N, C-alpha and C positions, 0 to 999 in steps of 0.2 A: 805790502807794507815792507819797509826796509828794515835793516837791522836796529839794534838797540840805539836809542838816544834818550837819556834820562837826565833830569834835573837832580843832581845829588846835593846834599846839604852842606858840604865842605866849604871852607871859607874862599876858595879861589873861584867856586861856582856860585857864590852868594847871590849875586845880582840876578843871574838867571833864574836861581831857584825862587827868590822873592818876587821875580817879574810873574813866574808861573803861580805862585801860590796866592797872588792877589786875585786870581779868578775865582779860588774857592771861598774866599771871604766875601766876594761880591756876589756869589751864588747862595749864600746862606739864607737871605730872606725869602728866596724862591723856593728852597728845598724844604723849608720848616714844616714839619708834620706830613711831608709828602712821599710818595713812592717815587724812587729815582734811580735812573740808569745812568752811569758814568762810564762812557766809552773811551778807550785807550787810557785805562787807570793807572798803568805803570806801576810804580812802587806803592802807590795809594796813600801817600802822605795826605793829600788832599780829599780823597775819597772818606778817609777815615775822619777828617775834619767835617765834612758835610754829614757823616753819619750821626754826629752829635746833635744834629738838628732834625734830620729826616725821620720819617717813620720807619722806612725800609730803603736800602740802596744796594744795588748790584753793580759791581765793578767787572769790567771786561777788558780783557788784553788778549793779543794773538800768542803771547809768548807762555808756553806752558811752565816753565820754571819759576817765572814771575809770579803766575798765578799760585802755584804751589807755596812759594815763599810767603805771599800774602795771606794765605789761608791760615798757615801756621802763625804768622805775627799777629793777625788780628782775630784769632780764634775765639778770643773772649768778647768780641763785639758782635752781640747777638743779632743786631738788625742789619750788619754788613755781610754779604756773601759775594763770590767771584766766580766767574765763569770765563774759560778760555774757548776763545773763538776769534777766527779771521773774519773781518766784516768789510763790507756789505756781502749778503744780507744779514739782517740781525736775527738771532734764533729766539725771537719772542713773538708772542701773538699780537694781533691788532689791539691798541688802546690799553697797553700793560703798564704803562708809567704816566705820572703827572708830570715829571721834569727829566729831560734828557740832556746831559752835559758832554761836550766834547771840546776838551782843553788842549791846546797845542797837539792836536791830533789829525784834523782833516787833510792837513799838508802832506801826511804819510800815505795817504790813500790814492789809489788810481781813480776808481769810479766815484769821485766825490759827489756828484748829483745824486747818484744811487743812494749814497750813504745819507744824504739831507732827506731824501724822500723816504728812506727806512726810518730815520729819526721821527718824521711826521707820522709815519703809519702807527708806530708803537706809542705814540702820545695819545692819552685820552682827550676828550674834548676840552677845550680851553686849557690843554697842557702848555708848557714852555720849553722850547728848545734854546740852550745857552751854547755858543760857538766861541772860542778864541783861537786865533791862528796869527802867525806873523804878518806883519804888512810889508809885501815884497819890495815896495819902494824904498824901504829902511833897510833891507838886506844889502850888505856891502860885498858879499861873496856868494857863490853857490854852496848851499848845504847839502851834501849828498845824501843824507837821510831824508830829504824833502822831495817828493815826488812833484809837488806843485806849490808855490806860494801865491797867494791871491793879492791884487790889488783891492781897494775899497769899492772900485767900479765893478771889477770882476765879480767880487762878492755879492754885489747889489744885483747884478745881472743872474747870478747862478739862483738867488733866492726868489726872484720875483715870479717865477713860474710854479715855485712850490708853496710858498708862504704869503699869503695876502697882507698879513701883519707882521713886519719885521723892521727892526731899529739897529742901526749901526753906531757904534761908538769907537772912539780910539783911546787905547792905553797911552798915557803920556807919563813924564817923569818930572820931578823937581830939579833943581840945578845940580844935586849930588848925582842923580841918575844921568842927567845929560852930560855932565862931565866926564863920567865913565864911559858913556859910549862915544863921545868924541875921541877920547884916548883910544878906544877899541877901533874906531873907524881909520884913525892915523896909521895904526899898525897893520891893519888890514891892506891898505892902499900901499904901504911899503912892500909888503909881502907880494902883493899883485903885480907890482911892477917887474918881478921876475918872470911872470908869466905872460911874455911878450905876445905870444901866439893864442893867448886865451884858452889854453888847453884845458883848463879846469872845467870849462862850460861843455866839452865835447867827450871827456874821458868818461868810461862807465862808472856810474856812482860807487858800484861794488868796489873799485880800484882805489877810490878816493876816501874811503870811509876810514881807514887806519890812519892815513897821513892827516886827514882832516881833524881826527881826534887828538893826535899828537900835537899838531900846530896849534889847536884851540886850547888845550892844556898848557902849553908853554906861553901863550898869550895872556892867559887869565892868570898865570902866576907872576907874570911881569907887570899886569895890571893890578894886582894886589899889593906889588911893591911900590908902583909909581902913583897910583891913585889911592891916597890914604883913607878915604871914606868907602872904600869897596865893601869892606866886612861890617861896616855900620849900616848900610843901607837895608831897610825893611819895606814891607807892604805898603807902609803908611808914606813912602815917598813915590807911589805911583798913583795916579787918579785917572778917572775917564773923562772924556769931553764929546761933544757932537760938532764942535767946530774945528776947522782946519784938520779934517780926518787924517789927510795924507801926511801930517806930521807926527801921527802916532806910531808907536813902536809895534802894537799889536791891534788886530781888528777883533772887536767884540761884537757879536750878534746875540739879539733876544728876539726870538720868533715866537709867535704865539699862534696855536692852532685852533680855528674856529669850531663851531658845534656842527 
């Protein structure tokens, strides 16, 4: 997995943060009263939210400092614990959890098929795997933190030999969200005009991470100034659909393990 990519709560990152947080609200009905594994928990805003409904939840992240900080910050949440691990494989026994979540995580992993297989392995019978990941078709430029972004067709193919019961949905947004992303796309395309040789596609990811973060921060500051509703967008401005999947910003997977 690459270096850090975290969705912070500050105003310039509000749309990305709300887009990420939508997944945790969606998951609440599935995790209620369940033993849950949250892979790629990051700063654990959403993991803590799910802990309010789950009987027990374990957050996993590869970064030791992040796990250490999470343990301090959430030490009073009795049903929430954290483990530092680079995955796959998963450091858990077969059939350990009733729900496994991977939110905006699988795109950072090299052996993604193995990760999905491991997710199934640690699920109890009739357990549920929930995955979210960016829709590659809606990505306007390479994200150096992502090893691979899926299309809906790729995800369907990846899942078909692992889960017999898997449903795909598309995360979409209302006019406020779409206005923001149209403005974002316009800015990206202006910047990409300078890369006439498409060097950003071939330069090693490690060399792109710092400039990518700098440009992204600058763009989001500009978007906050130019798109007045940026800071007002909330999770309620996003929704899931099963129609016109390729128009979605994110791919949502709900996969069920049989008996």
